[in-house]
N, C-alpha and C positions, 0 to 999 in steps of 0.2 A: 505780700505774701507770694511765694513762689508757686508755680503750677504743681511742683511735686508736693509742696505742703498741702495745697488745696486738694489734691488727689488723696493724700493721706488722711486729711480731716474727713473727706467724703466717705472714704472706706470705713473710718471709725464710727461715723453716723450711721452708715448702712448696717454695720455689725450691731449697733445698738438696737436698731429698728428690728433686726432679725431676732434678737434676744427678747424684745418686748413682744413680737408677734408669737414667738414660741411659748412665752408665759401666758398669753391670752388663750392660745390653743389648749395649753394644759388645763385652763379653767373651763374652757368651752366643752372639752371631751366629757367630763363627768356630768355636766349639765345636760348635754345631748344624749348621754346613756340613760340619765334619769327620765328624761322625756320620752325615750324609747325609739330614737332614730337608729336606723340600721348603721352598722359601723362604716359602711362604704357609700353612704347616702351623700349626694352632692351638696345638699343644703344644710348639712349637719352643723356647720360652724357659723352659718349666717346669723348675725346678731338679730336681724328683724324677725327671722323664723323662730329663733329661740325665745325672744321676747313675746312674740305672739302666742306661742305655746304656753309660756308661763302665765300670760294674761288670761288665756283660756282656761288653764287650771284653776287660777284664782276666781274667775267668774263662775265656773261650775261649782266650785266649793261653796261660794256665796249662795248660789241657787239652792244647793242641797241643804245648807243650814237654814235658809228661809223656809223651805218646805218643812224641815224638822220643827222649826219654831211655830209655824202656822198649824201643823196637823198633828204633831206628836208631843205637845206640852201638856202636862197634867199637873194638878196641885201636888205640891210636895208634902211630906210629913213634918209636923212640928219638931223643932230642934229641942232636945231635952235641956240643953244649956241655956237656951233663950226661949222659954215657954211662952212669954208675952209677945214675942215677935211673930209677924205674919209668916207662915211658911212659904218658902221660895218655890216657884214652879220647877218641875224637873222634866227633862226630855226623856221619852221612852227608848230612844236610840242614842248612842254615844259613839261618834266617829273617832273621837280623839283617844288614841291608845288601844283602839279595837283592831283586831285583824279583819280582813275582808270577810272571812267566814263568821266571825262573831257579830259583825255589823249586819250582815245579811240575816242571821239569826234573830237579832234584836229587832230588825225592821219587820220580819215576818211575824214576830210575837206583837209588835206594836200595832200592826195592821189587824191581826185577830182581836186584840183589845178594843180598837176602834170599831171593828164590825159588831162585836158583841154589844157594845154601848149603843150603837145605832139600832141594832135589832131590838134591844130593850126599850128604846124610845118609841117604836112603832105600836 
């Protein structure tokens, strides 16, 4: 292989690497936006930073659901279609499909219900 051919092949490889880099950047931008990184932040596209933030989000969501399950579960109503079945427990708050405002409202009502129950137990 001639030096000219090696040079041409190396340039093609470099162009392919640039294309792949641009494709990865195109994926990283919306992820960084979702996480909330400022547009000009230096670490915006660093994989380790993005992954750490995703792991933090996942962990915090697990914490929140654990708190919901521990403190805000109540006995559900019997199902009309299956009257012999044990009712499933229900959560007083529902983060899935709720807006932030709706969730906060549900949370406030759930705390009030729990406080009333505790007050009645005294």
